[in-house]
DRENMI-999343 format. One record per residue (C-alpha): x, y, z; residue number from 1; chain; residue in three letters. Coordinates in pm, 1 decimal, m for minus. Layout:
residues N
<u: X; v: Y; w: Z; resi: NUM; chain: A; resn: ALA>
...
This chain:
residues 302
<u: 4892.3; v: 8177.5; w: 8241.3; resi: 1; chain: A; resn: UNK>
<u: 5119.1; v: 8282.7; w: 7971.6; resi: 2; chain: A; resn: UNK>
<u: 5391.2; v: 8511.5; w: 7879.2; resi: 3; chain: A; resn: UNK>
<u: 5719.1; v: 8630.8; w: 8009.1; resi: 4; chain: A; resn: UNK>
<u: 5678.2; v: 8977.5; w: 8166.8; resi: 5; chain: A; resn: UNK>
<u: 5816.0; v: 9244.6; w: 7949.6; resi: 6; chain: A; resn: UNK>
<u: 6060.3; v: 9500.0; w: 8066.8; resi: 7; chain: A; resn: UNK>
<u: 6356.0; v: 9697.1; w: 7936.0; resi: 8; chain: A; resn: UNK>
<u: 6685.2; v: 9511.3; w: 7945.6; resi: 9; chain: A; resn: UNK>
<u: 6877.2; v: 9754.6; w: 8159.5; resi: 10; chain: A; resn: UNK>
<u: 7028.8; v: 9700.0; w: 8502.9; resi: 11; chain: A; resn: UNK>
<u: 6960.6; v: 9980.7; w: 8746.4; resi: 12; chain: A; resn: UNK>
<u: 7129.0; v: 10080.7; w: 9068.0; resi: 13; chain: A; resn: UNK>
<u: 6946.2; v: 9990.9; w: 9384.2; resi: 14; chain: A; resn: UNK>
<u: 6918.6; v: 10361.9; w: 9470.0; resi: 15; chain: A; resn: UNK>
<u: 6692.4; v: 10446.4; w: 9171.0; resi: 16; chain: A; resn: UNK>
<u: 6515.3; v: 10776.0; w: 9234.8; resi: 17; chain: A; resn: UNK>
<u: 6176.3; v: 10774.5; w: 9402.7; resi: 18; chain: A; resn: UNK>
<u: 5924.4; v: 10922.1; w: 9160.3; resi: 19; chain: A; resn: UNK>
<u: 5591.9; v: 11098.7; w: 9229.5; resi: 20; chain: A; resn: UNK>
<u: 5415.5; v: 10788.1; w: 9099.7; resi: 21; chain: A; resn: UNK>
<u: 5584.0; v: 10577.9; w: 9369.2; resi: 22; chain: A; resn: UNK>
<u: 5493.4; v: 10827.7; w: 9641.3; resi: 23; chain: A; resn: UNK>
<u: 5128.6; v: 10844.8; w: 9533.4; resi: 24; chain: A; resn: UNK>
<u: 5100.2; v: 10468.1; w: 9513.9; resi: 25; chain: A; resn: UNK>
<u: 5267.1; v: 10428.9; w: 9851.7; resi: 26; chain: A; resn: UNK>
<u: 5012.1; v: 10670.8; w: 9996.3; resi: 27; chain: A; resn: UNK>
<u: 4729.3; v: 10468.3; w: 9842.1; resi: 28; chain: A; resn: UNK>
<u: 4862.9; v: 10159.7; w: 10015.9; resi: 29; chain: A; resn: UNK>
<u: 4924.0; v: 10330.7; w: 10347.8; resi: 30; chain: A; resn: UNK>
<u: 4558.2; v: 10343.5; w: 10452.1; resi: 31; chain: A; resn: UNK>
<u: 4373.8; v: 10016.3; w: 10498.1; resi: 32; chain: A; resn: UNK>
<u: 4680.7; v: 9809.3; w: 10412.6; resi: 33; chain: A; resn: UNK>
<u: 4603.9; v: 9438.4; w: 10443.7; resi: 34; chain: A; resn: UNK>
<u: 4907.4; v: 9232.8; w: 10539.4; resi: 35; chain: A; resn: UNK>
<u: 4769.8; v: 8947.1; w: 10741.8; resi: 36; chain: A; resn: UNK>
<u: 4467.0; v: 8735.8; w: 10808.1; resi: 37; chain: A; resn: UNK>
<u: 4346.0; v: 8540.3; w: 11104.0; resi: 38; chain: A; resn: UNK>
<u: 4471.7; v: 8179.1; w: 11091.4; resi: 39; chain: A; resn: UNK>
<u: 4155.3; v: 8078.2; w: 11271.5; resi: 40; chain: A; resn: UNK>
<u: 3960.7; v: 8132.2; w: 10952.3; resi: 41; chain: A; resn: UNK>
<u: 4164.3; v: 7878.3; w: 10759.1; resi: 42; chain: A; resn: UNK>
<u: 3979.7; v: 7550.0; w: 10710.8; resi: 43; chain: A; resn: UNK>
<u: 4140.2; v: 7219.1; w: 10799.3; resi: 44; chain: A; resn: UNK>
<u: 4292.9; v: 7030.6; w: 10509.6; resi: 45; chain: A; resn: UNK>
<u: 4093.8; v: 6732.4; w: 10383.5; resi: 46; chain: A; resn: UNK>
<u: 4286.5; v: 6469.2; w: 10188.9; resi: 47; chain: A; resn: UNK>
<u: 4303.5; v: 6543.4; w: 9816.6; resi: 48; chain: A; resn: UNK>
<u: 4082.5; v: 6339.2; w: 9584.9; resi: 49; chain: A; resn: UNK>
<u: 4256.3; v: 6096.1; w: 9350.8; resi: 50; chain: A; resn: UNK>
<u: 4361.6; v: 6243.3; w: 9017.0; resi: 51; chain: A; resn: UNK>
<u: 4472.0; v: 6057.8; w: 8706.4; resi: 52; chain: A; resn: UNK>
<u: 4847.0; v: 6026.5; w: 8668.0; resi: 53; chain: A; resn: UNK>
<u: 4868.5; v: 6081.3; w: 8293.5; resi: 54; chain: A; resn: UNK>
<u: 4800.6; v: 6402.9; w: 8105.8; resi: 55; chain: A; resn: UNK>
<u: 4674.1; v: 6440.4; w: 7751.3; resi: 56; chain: A; resn: UNK>
<u: 4647.5; v: 6763.0; w: 7546.9; resi: 57; chain: A; resn: UNK>
<u: 4279.0; v: 6795.9; w: 7636.0; resi: 58; chain: A; resn: UNK>
<u: 4317.0; v: 6698.0; w: 8002.8; resi: 59; chain: A; resn: UNK>
<u: 4125.1; v: 6896.5; w: 8262.1; resi: 60; chain: A; resn: UNK>
<u: 4223.2; v: 6722.3; w: 8583.1; resi: 61; chain: A; resn: UNK>
<u: 4151.3; v: 6987.6; w: 8842.9; resi: 62; chain: A; resn: UNK>
<u: 4070.5; v: 6913.2; w: 9206.0; resi: 63; chain: A; resn: UNK>
<u: 3719.2; v: 7059.8; w: 9264.1; resi: 64; chain: A; resn: UNK>
<u: 3828.7; v: 7256.0; w: 9572.9; resi: 65; chain: A; resn: UNK>
<u: 4120.7; v: 7401.0; w: 9375.8; resi: 66; chain: A; resn: UNK>
<u: 3876.6; v: 7518.9; w: 9110.7; resi: 67; chain: A; resn: UNK>
<u: 3651.4; v: 7662.5; w: 9381.7; resi: 68; chain: A; resn: UNK>
<u: 3939.5; v: 7851.7; w: 9545.2; resi: 69; chain: A; resn: UNK>
<u: 4039.7; v: 8003.0; w: 9211.5; resi: 70; chain: A; resn: UNK>
<u: 3680.6; v: 8109.1; w: 9144.4; resi: 71; chain: A; resn: UNK>
<u: 3649.9; v: 8265.2; w: 9489.8; resi: 72; chain: A; resn: UNK>
<u: 3975.7; v: 8456.0; w: 9449.1; resi: 73; chain: A; resn: UNK>
<u: 3869.2; v: 8581.2; w: 9104.9; resi: 74; chain: A; resn: UNK>
<u: 3524.6; v: 8691.2; w: 9226.1; resi: 75; chain: A; resn: UNK>
<u: 3676.3; v: 8870.6; w: 9524.9; resi: 76; chain: A; resn: UNK>
<u: 3908.2; v: 9075.9; w: 9303.2; resi: 77; chain: A; resn: UNK>
<u: 3643.3; v: 9135.5; w: 9036.4; resi: 78; chain: A; resn: UNK>
<u: 3389.8; v: 9280.8; w: 9279.8; resi: 79; chain: A; resn: UNK>
<u: 3635.7; v: 9527.4; w: 9433.2; resi: 80; chain: A; resn: UNK>
<u: 3565.5; v: 9875.3; w: 9290.0; resi: 81; chain: A; resn: UNK>
<u: 3927.8; v: 9969.2; w: 9354.6; resi: 82; chain: A; resn: UNK>
<u: 4244.4; v: 9822.4; w: 9501.8; resi: 83; chain: A; resn: UNK>
<u: 4614.9; v: 9886.2; w: 9538.1; resi: 84; chain: A; resn: UNK>
<u: 4901.5; v: 9651.8; w: 9610.5; resi: 85; chain: A; resn: UNK>
<u: 5277.3; v: 9634.3; w: 9649.0; resi: 86; chain: A; resn: UNK>
<u: 5475.8; v: 9335.8; w: 9525.0; resi: 87; chain: A; resn: UNK>
<u: 5828.5; v: 9197.5; w: 9514.3; resi: 88; chain: A; resn: UNK>
<u: 5928.3; v: 9020.3; w: 9192.7; resi: 89; chain: A; resn: UNK>
<u: 6211.2; v: 8774.4; w: 9138.2; resi: 90; chain: A; resn: UNK>
<u: 6308.5; v: 8602.8; w: 8815.4; resi: 91; chain: A; resn: UNK>
<u: 6591.5; v: 8403.1; w: 8667.9; resi: 92; chain: A; resn: UNK>
<u: 6822.9; v: 8581.0; w: 8429.2; resi: 93; chain: A; resn: UNK>
<u: 6985.2; v: 8306.8; w: 8220.8; resi: 94; chain: A; resn: UNK>
<u: 7219.8; v: 8473.7; w: 7968.5; resi: 95; chain: A; resn: UNK>
<u: 7406.1; v: 8266.0; w: 7712.8; resi: 96; chain: A; resn: UNK>
<u: 7752.9; v: 8155.5; w: 7820.3; resi: 97; chain: A; resn: UNK>
<u: 7717.2; v: 8309.7; w: 8163.0; resi: 98; chain: A; resn: UNK>
<u: 7602.5; v: 8184.0; w: 8503.5; resi: 99; chain: A; resn: UNK>
<u: 7236.8; v: 8194.9; w: 8599.3; resi: 100; chain: A; resn: UNK>
<u: 7150.0; v: 8482.9; w: 8829.7; resi: 101; chain: A; resn: UNK>
<u: 6844.0; v: 8616.6; w: 9004.6; resi: 102; chain: A; resn: UNK>
<u: 6719.8; v: 8973.0; w: 8958.7; resi: 103; chain: A; resn: UNK>
<u: 6441.4; v: 9157.2; w: 9136.1; resi: 104; chain: A; resn: UNK>
<u: 6194.3; v: 9444.3; w: 9116.0; resi: 105; chain: A; resn: UNK>
<u: 5951.2; v: 9618.4; w: 9346.5; resi: 106; chain: A; resn: UNK>
<u: 5615.7; v: 9698.6; w: 9189.2; resi: 107; chain: A; resn: UNK>
<u: 5324.2; v: 9920.9; w: 9295.9; resi: 108; chain: A; resn: UNK>
<u: 4987.1; v: 9902.7; w: 9120.4; resi: 109; chain: A; resn: UNK>
<u: 4656.6; v: 10082.6; w: 9179.5; resi: 110; chain: A; resn: UNK>
<u: 4330.1; v: 10016.9; w: 8994.7; resi: 111; chain: A; resn: UNK>
<u: 3993.6; v: 10192.9; w: 8999.5; resi: 112; chain: A; resn: UNK>
<u: 3718.1; v: 10032.6; w: 8798.5; resi: 113; chain: A; resn: UNK>
<u: 3615.1; v: 10053.9; w: 8526.6; resi: 114; chain: A; resn: UNK>
<u: 3885.2; v: 10260.5; w: 8357.9; resi: 115; chain: A; resn: UNK>
<u: 4172.8; v: 10378.7; w: 8577.0; resi: 116; chain: A; resn: UNK>
<u: 4510.6; v: 10209.2; w: 8626.6; resi: 117; chain: A; resn: UNK>
<u: 4855.4; v: 10322.3; w: 8735.1; resi: 118; chain: A; resn: UNK>
<u: 5174.9; v: 10138.5; w: 8816.8; resi: 119; chain: A; resn: UNK>
<u: 5542.2; v: 10179.2; w: 8892.2; resi: 120; chain: A; resn: UNK>
<u: 5830.3; v: 9931.5; w: 8886.6; resi: 121; chain: A; resn: UNK>
<u: 6194.9; v: 9974.0; w: 8978.0; resi: 122; chain: A; resn: UNK>
<u: 6479.4; v: 9738.8; w: 9048.2; resi: 123; chain: A; resn: UNK>
<u: 6756.4; v: 9544.1; w: 8881.1; resi: 124; chain: A; resn: UNK>
<u: 6617.6; v: 9547.6; w: 8528.5; resi: 125; chain: A; resn: UNK>
<u: 6348.2; v: 9809.1; w: 8493.0; resi: 126; chain: A; resn: UNK>
<u: 6264.3; v: 10160.5; w: 8601.2; resi: 127; chain: A; resn: UNK>
<u: 5926.0; v: 10241.6; w: 8448.9; resi: 128; chain: A; resn: UNK>
<u: 5587.4; v: 10387.5; w: 8532.9; resi: 129; chain: A; resn: UNK>
<u: 5256.6; v: 10376.8; w: 8345.1; resi: 130; chain: A; resn: UNK>
<u: 4926.5; v: 10565.5; w: 8364.3; resi: 131; chain: A; resn: UNK>
<u: 4581.1; v: 10496.5; w: 8221.9; resi: 132; chain: A; resn: UNK>
<u: 4311.3; v: 10761.2; w: 8263.6; resi: 133; chain: A; resn: UNK>
<u: 4023.2; v: 10600.6; w: 8073.2; resi: 134; chain: A; resn: UNK>
<u: 4128.1; v: 10743.7; w: 7736.8; resi: 135; chain: A; resn: UNK>
<u: 4507.1; v: 10741.9; w: 7710.6; resi: 136; chain: A; resn: UNK>
<u: 4773.1; v: 10494.4; w: 7814.2; resi: 137; chain: A; resn: UNK>
<u: 5113.2; v: 10651.4; w: 7884.2; resi: 138; chain: A; resn: UNK>
<u: 5442.5; v: 10491.4; w: 7984.8; resi: 139; chain: A; resn: UNK>
<u: 5767.3; v: 10647.6; w: 8103.4; resi: 140; chain: A; resn: UNK>
<u: 6111.5; v: 10488.0; w: 8102.7; resi: 141; chain: A; resn: UNK>
<u: 6272.6; v: 10675.9; w: 8390.5; resi: 142; chain: A; resn: UNK>
<u: 6622.5; v: 10556.4; w: 8312.8; resi: 143; chain: A; resn: UNK>
<u: 6621.7; v: 10649.8; w: 7944.8; resi: 144; chain: A; resn: UNK>
<u: 6390.5; v: 10949.0; w: 8009.6; resi: 145; chain: A; resn: UNK>
<u: 6163.7; v: 10861.7; w: 7718.6; resi: 146; chain: A; resn: UNK>
<u: 5785.6; v: 10830.3; w: 7713.3; resi: 147; chain: A; resn: UNK>
<u: 5508.1; v: 10713.4; w: 7484.4; resi: 148; chain: A; resn: UNK>
<u: 5130.3; v: 10729.5; w: 7483.3; resi: 149; chain: A; resn: UNK>
<u: 4832.3; v: 10623.8; w: 7276.9; resi: 150; chain: A; resn: UNK>
<u: 4453.6; v: 10633.3; w: 7272.5; resi: 151; chain: A; resn: UNK>
<u: 4310.0; v: 10313.5; w: 7413.5; resi: 152; chain: A; resn: UNK>
<u: 3968.0; v: 10153.2; w: 7477.1; resi: 153; chain: A; resn: UNK>
<u: 3765.9; v: 10279.9; w: 7772.6; resi: 154; chain: A; resn: UNK>
<u: 3822.7; v: 9984.3; w: 8007.2; resi: 155; chain: A; resn: UNK>
<u: 4113.1; v: 9835.0; w: 8198.1; resi: 156; chain: A; resn: UNK>
<u: 4075.0; v: 9508.3; w: 8002.6; resi: 157; chain: A; resn: UNK>
<u: 4082.6; v: 9699.6; w: 7673.8; resi: 158; chain: A; resn: UNK>
<u: 4385.7; v: 9904.2; w: 7776.5; resi: 159; chain: A; resn: UNK>
<u: 4584.4; v: 9595.2; w: 7876.5; resi: 160; chain: A; resn: UNK>
<u: 4490.1; v: 9418.8; w: 7552.7; resi: 161; chain: A; resn: UNK>
<u: 4590.2; v: 9727.8; w: 7351.5; resi: 162; chain: A; resn: UNK>
<u: 4929.0; v: 9742.3; w: 7524.5; resi: 163; chain: A; resn: UNK>
<u: 4998.7; v: 9378.1; w: 7453.1; resi: 164; chain: A; resn: UNK>
<u: 4887.7; v: 9397.9; w: 7090.3; resi: 165; chain: A; resn: UNK>
<u: 5082.6; v: 9717.5; w: 7011.9; resi: 166; chain: A; resn: UNK>
<u: 5406.3; v: 9642.7; w: 7197.4; resi: 167; chain: A; resn: UNK>
<u: 5403.2; v: 9278.7; w: 7305.8; resi: 168; chain: A; resn: UNK>
<u: 5426.9; v: 9405.1; w: 7663.9; resi: 169; chain: A; resn: UNK>
<u: 5258.8; v: 9206.4; w: 7939.2; resi: 170; chain: A; resn: UNK>
<u: 5240.2; v: 9396.7; w: 8267.2; resi: 171; chain: A; resn: UNK>
<u: 5345.5; v: 9153.4; w: 8539.1; resi: 172; chain: A; resn: UNK>
<u: 5051.4; v: 9039.7; w: 8755.1; resi: 173; chain: A; resn: UNK>
<u: 4822.6; v: 9165.4; w: 8476.3; resi: 174; chain: A; resn: UNK>
<u: 4575.9; v: 8878.7; w: 8510.1; resi: 175; chain: A; resn: UNK>
<u: 4481.7; v: 8998.1; w: 8858.8; resi: 176; chain: A; resn: UNK>
<u: 4379.5; v: 9330.4; w: 8699.5; resi: 177; chain: A; resn: UNK>
<u: 4135.5; v: 9194.3; w: 8441.0; resi: 178; chain: A; resn: UNK>
<u: 3763.5; v: 9173.4; w: 8506.0; resi: 179; chain: A; resn: UNK>
<u: 3770.8; v: 8791.2; w: 8514.3; resi: 180; chain: A; resn: UNK>
<u: 4101.2; v: 8657.2; w: 8650.8; resi: 181; chain: A; resn: UNK>
<u: 3964.3; v: 8301.3; w: 8661.0; resi: 182; chain: A; resn: UNK>
<u: 3899.5; v: 8287.5; w: 8286.5; resi: 183; chain: A; resn: UNK>
<u: 4245.3; v: 8420.3; w: 8206.4; resi: 184; chain: A; resn: UNK>
<u: 4437.3; v: 8198.4; w: 8444.8; resi: 185; chain: A; resn: UNK>
<u: 4253.4; v: 7869.9; w: 8411.6; resi: 186; chain: A; resn: UNK>
<u: 4189.0; v: 7849.6; w: 8037.1; resi: 187; chain: A; resn: UNK>
<u: 4478.8; v: 7617.8; w: 7950.2; resi: 188; chain: A; resn: UNK>
<u: 4521.6; v: 7432.8; w: 8278.5; resi: 189; chain: A; resn: UNK>
<u: 4559.6; v: 7055.7; w: 8237.6; resi: 190; chain: A; resn: UNK>
<u: 4601.9; v: 6961.9; w: 8602.6; resi: 191; chain: A; resn: UNK>
<u: 4540.6; v: 7144.4; w: 8929.5; resi: 192; chain: A; resn: UNK>
<u: 4611.9; v: 7006.6; w: 9277.6; resi: 193; chain: A; resn: UNK>
<u: 4587.4; v: 7124.5; w: 9635.4; resi: 194; chain: A; resn: UNK>
<u: 4933.2; v: 7126.2; w: 9798.0; resi: 195; chain: A; resn: UNK>
<u: 4850.0; v: 7234.9; w: 10153.3; resi: 196; chain: A; resn: UNK>
<u: 4823.2; v: 7526.6; w: 10394.3; resi: 197; chain: A; resn: UNK>
<u: 5152.4; v: 7712.6; w: 10364.2; resi: 198; chain: A; resn: UNK>
<u: 5266.9; v: 8062.3; w: 10454.7; resi: 199; chain: A; resn: UNK>
<u: 5323.4; v: 8330.6; w: 10191.1; resi: 200; chain: A; resn: UNK>
<u: 5378.1; v: 8701.7; w: 10255.4; resi: 201; chain: A; resn: UNK>
<u: 5355.3; v: 8618.2; w: 10625.7; resi: 202; chain: A; resn: UNK>
<u: 5002.1; v: 8474.5; w: 10621.4; resi: 203; chain: A; resn: UNK>
<u: 4854.3; v: 8120.7; w: 10600.8; resi: 204; chain: A; resn: UNK>
<u: 4756.1; v: 8043.0; w: 10243.5; resi: 205; chain: A; resn: UNK>
<u: 4600.3; v: 7770.6; w: 10032.6; resi: 206; chain: A; resn: UNK>
<u: 4888.8; v: 7655.8; w: 9815.6; resi: 207; chain: A; resn: UNK>
<u: 4775.4; v: 7535.1; w: 9469.7; resi: 208; chain: A; resn: UNK>
<u: 4983.7; v: 7390.5; w: 9185.9; resi: 209; chain: A; resn: UNK>
<u: 4898.0; v: 7367.6; w: 8814.9; resi: 210; chain: A; resn: UNK>
<u: 5036.7; v: 7209.6; w: 8499.0; resi: 211; chain: A; resn: UNK>
<u: 5000.1; v: 7333.5; w: 8141.8; resi: 212; chain: A; resn: UNK>
<u: 5163.7; v: 7237.2; w: 7816.4; resi: 213; chain: A; resn: UNK>
<u: 5456.9; v: 7478.8; w: 7841.1; resi: 214; chain: A; resn: UNK>
<u: 5454.5; v: 7604.0; w: 8200.3; resi: 215; chain: A; resn: UNK>
<u: 5392.4; v: 7490.5; w: 8554.0; resi: 216; chain: A; resn: UNK>
<u: 5262.2; v: 7747.7; w: 8800.5; resi: 217; chain: A; resn: UNK>
<u: 5172.8; v: 7778.5; w: 9165.5; resi: 218; chain: A; resn: UNK>
<u: 4958.7; v: 8026.2; w: 9353.6; resi: 219; chain: A; resn: UNK>
<u: 4913.9; v: 8096.1; w: 9723.3; resi: 220; chain: A; resn: UNK>
<u: 4566.7; v: 8229.2; w: 9815.4; resi: 221; chain: A; resn: UNK>
<u: 4505.0; v: 8386.8; w: 10155.0; resi: 222; chain: A; resn: UNK>
<u: 4322.5; v: 8135.0; w: 10375.5; resi: 223; chain: A; resn: UNK>
<u: 4159.7; v: 8411.5; w: 10579.8; resi: 224; chain: A; resn: UNK>
<u: 3827.2; v: 8586.3; w: 10515.7; resi: 225; chain: A; resn: UNK>
<u: 3962.9; v: 8764.8; w: 10206.1; resi: 226; chain: A; resn: UNK>
<u: 4084.4; v: 8514.0; w: 9941.8; resi: 227; chain: A; resn: UNK>
<u: 4352.8; v: 8741.0; w: 9797.3; resi: 228; chain: A; resn: UNK>
<u: 4644.1; v: 8612.5; w: 9590.3; resi: 229; chain: A; resn: UNK>
<u: 4962.7; v: 8642.2; w: 9795.9; resi: 230; chain: A; resn: UNK>
<u: 5224.1; v: 8470.4; w: 9580.9; resi: 231; chain: A; resn: UNK>
<u: 5262.0; v: 8337.6; w: 9227.7; resi: 232; chain: A; resn: UNK>
<u: 5544.0; v: 8127.9; w: 9079.7; resi: 233; chain: A; resn: UNK>
<u: 5572.8; v: 8034.2; w: 8711.0; resi: 234; chain: A; resn: UNK>
<u: 5819.7; v: 7780.8; w: 8572.0; resi: 235; chain: A; resn: UNK>
<u: 5884.2; v: 7803.3; w: 8196.5; resi: 236; chain: A; resn: UNK>
<u: 5956.5; v: 7437.4; w: 8146.9; resi: 237; chain: A; resn: UNK>
<u: 6002.6; v: 7440.7; w: 7767.9; resi: 238; chain: A; resn: UNK>
<u: 6255.4; v: 7725.9; w: 7767.9; resi: 239; chain: A; resn: UNK>
<u: 6629.9; v: 7681.7; w: 7788.7; resi: 240; chain: A; resn: UNK>
<u: 6752.2; v: 7646.9; w: 8147.0; resi: 241; chain: A; resn: UNK>
<u: 6388.4; v: 7635.9; w: 8271.3; resi: 242; chain: A; resn: UNK>
<u: 6371.9; v: 7986.8; w: 8422.1; resi: 243; chain: A; resn: UNK>
<u: 6133.0; v: 8079.2; w: 8700.9; resi: 244; chain: A; resn: UNK>
<u: 5940.0; v: 8394.6; w: 8781.1; resi: 245; chain: A; resn: UNK>
<u: 5805.7; v: 8465.7; w: 9129.1; resi: 246; chain: A; resn: UNK>
<u: 5599.9; v: 8752.2; w: 9270.9; resi: 247; chain: A; resn: UNK>
<u: 5497.9; v: 8799.0; w: 9633.4; resi: 248; chain: A; resn: UNK>
<u: 5228.3; v: 9057.6; w: 9702.1; resi: 249; chain: A; resn: UNK>
<u: 5341.8; v: 9202.8; w: 10031.9; resi: 250; chain: A; resn: UNK>
<u: 5043.1; v: 9431.2; w: 10094.3; resi: 251; chain: A; resn: UNK>
<u: 4687.4; v: 9479.9; w: 9969.2; resi: 252; chain: A; resn: UNK>
<u: 4446.7; v: 9770.2; w: 10013.4; resi: 253; chain: A; resn: UNK>
<u: 4088.3; v: 9709.8; w: 9899.0; resi: 254; chain: A; resn: UNK>
<u: 3963.7; v: 10054.6; w: 9998.3; resi: 255; chain: A; resn: UNK>
<u: 4231.7; v: 10294.5; w: 9874.7; resi: 256; chain: A; resn: UNK>
<u: 4181.3; v: 10664.9; w: 9812.9; resi: 257; chain: A; resn: UNK>
<u: 4260.7; v: 10706.2; w: 9444.5; resi: 258; chain: A; resn: UNK>
<u: 4204.9; v: 11061.2; w: 9314.4; resi: 259; chain: A; resn: UNK>
<u: 4188.7; v: 11131.0; w: 8942.1; resi: 260; chain: A; resn: UNK>
<u: 4525.8; v: 11306.0; w: 8966.1; resi: 261; chain: A; resn: UNK>
<u: 4692.7; v: 10974.1; w: 9044.4; resi: 262; chain: A; resn: UNK>
<u: 4611.5; v: 10848.2; w: 8693.5; resi: 263; chain: A; resn: UNK>
<u: 4714.9; v: 11164.0; w: 8505.9; resi: 264; chain: A; resn: UNK>
<u: 5049.7; v: 11171.7; w: 8324.6; resi: 265; chain: A; resn: UNK>
<u: 5257.9; v: 11481.5; w: 8263.2; resi: 266; chain: A; resn: UNK>
<u: 5590.2; v: 11423.7; w: 8082.9; resi: 267; chain: A; resn: UNK>
<u: 5883.8; v: 11525.7; w: 8302.2; resi: 268; chain: A; resn: UNK>
<u: 6103.8; v: 11810.0; w: 8187.6; resi: 269; chain: A; resn: UNK>
<u: 6362.2; v: 11695.4; w: 7937.7; resi: 270; chain: A; resn: UNK>
<u: 6185.5; v: 11367.6; w: 7851.5; resi: 271; chain: A; resn: UNK>
<u: 6164.9; v: 11265.0; w: 7483.9; resi: 272; chain: A; resn: UNK>
<u: 5853.7; v: 11122.3; w: 7325.8; resi: 273; chain: A; resn: UNK>
<u: 5895.9; v: 10801.1; w: 7125.5; resi: 274; chain: A; resn: UNK>
<u: 5664.4; v: 10567.9; w: 6935.2; resi: 275; chain: A; resn: UNK>
<u: 5463.2; v: 10326.3; w: 7146.7; resi: 276; chain: A; resn: UNK>
<u: 5634.5; v: 10035.3; w: 6971.1; resi: 277; chain: A; resn: UNK>
<u: 5965.9; v: 10151.2; w: 7120.4; resi: 278; chain: A; resn: UNK>
<u: 5841.2; v: 10008.4; w: 7449.6; resi: 279; chain: A; resn: UNK>
<u: 5832.2; v: 9657.2; w: 7306.2; resi: 280; chain: A; resn: UNK>
<u: 6030.3; v: 9410.6; w: 7520.4; resi: 281; chain: A; resn: UNK>
<u: 6387.4; v: 9354.1; w: 7415.7; resi: 282; chain: A; resn: UNK>
<u: 6372.6; v: 8978.8; w: 7403.2; resi: 283; chain: A; resn: UNK>
<u: 6743.9; v: 8939.3; w: 7343.0; resi: 284; chain: A; resn: UNK>
<u: 6830.8; v: 9119.8; w: 7663.3; resi: 285; chain: A; resn: UNK>
<u: 6949.5; v: 8903.0; w: 7952.7; resi: 286; chain: A; resn: UNK>
<u: 6753.1; v: 9124.5; w: 8190.1; resi: 287; chain: A; resn: UNK>
<u: 6409.6; v: 9077.9; w: 8040.0; resi: 288; chain: A; resn: UNK>
<u: 6193.3; v: 8930.3; w: 8314.9; resi: 289; chain: A; resn: UNK>
<u: 5983.5; v: 8627.2; w: 8233.0; resi: 290; chain: A; resn: UNK>
<u: 5624.0; v: 8713.1; w: 8160.6; resi: 291; chain: A; resn: UNK>
<u: 5453.5; v: 8703.9; w: 8488.6; resi: 292; chain: A; resn: UNK>
<u: 5093.9; v: 8635.3; w: 8540.2; resi: 293; chain: A; resn: UNK>
<u: 4908.3; v: 8331.9; w: 8424.2; resi: 294; chain: A; resn: UNK>
<u: 4779.2; v: 8521.5; w: 8130.1; resi: 295; chain: A; resn: UNK>
<u: 4498.0; v: 8354.9; w: 7948.2; resi: 296; chain: A; resn: UNK>
<u: 4446.0; v: 8610.7; w: 7689.7; resi: 297; chain: A; resn: UNK>
<u: 4412.6; v: 8338.4; w: 7432.1; resi: 298; chain: A; resn: UNK>
<u: 4293.7; v: 8074.0; w: 7662.4; resi: 299; chain: A; resn: UNK>
<u: 4527.0; v: 8051.0; w: 7952.5; resi: 300; chain: A; resn: UNK>
<u: 4875.6; v: 8076.1; w: 8079.8; resi: 301; chain: A; resn: UNK>
<u: 5137.8; v: 7970.3; w: 7840.6; resi: 302; chain: A; resn: UNK>
């Protein structure tokens, strides 16, 4: 895991306009939407094996079943030729000399391997959409009515890496979109433990907890026949006020209908083109959400 999710530092009204991107993504989720699993498929909880109490920089104290669950989740996502999901994000906004507050977003994402990706986010601090059609990555700030685009590598992994390198932007839940989520999320883990069978997004889940040098994170993996991630929480323990980021994936669709038109971007009338770098996160803004996923781009979540 790593980063703090990047987003523009602007507060938006709750009635932000519904865009075509949102409607298309909602349609992709409407068919085959997976919201629950059968509790009967959840295995009984064996007692956790003993784990050393002390951590060192090179520690790798991970419960074997925790490692297995993470590998199963990663393989399940990686083998899906396409998927779409809807998520609710919460994070702590901790401005200087002002009370802590919680802000939220709703996010839709659809992916078609190997080279199609589209997403939309709206809420308290961001109102943006992005499109990747295998050649070009485009992003639109719907509040400021500005857009940017650039030529990117012909893979989802390459496009996400390009976005991060050019703008410092980490798309929340990005690690679930890469070809190998396990490698990205587990690279810097020092300790991993099994917490129990707990509900998340309304379904029984394997609740896992991890420690790294600068963050702690937890993940809830569906205990049913499809080991999908249902919830992720990251605590930035070395940052002032120890902010938290949380995302709950409220619905999954592993067989969505994703036409090419869904990934095509046409600038809206009146929108102004800006340099890609203009979409860099405004780190001084109190509304910048913490980087979300356990990004292991350079070896694991930070």
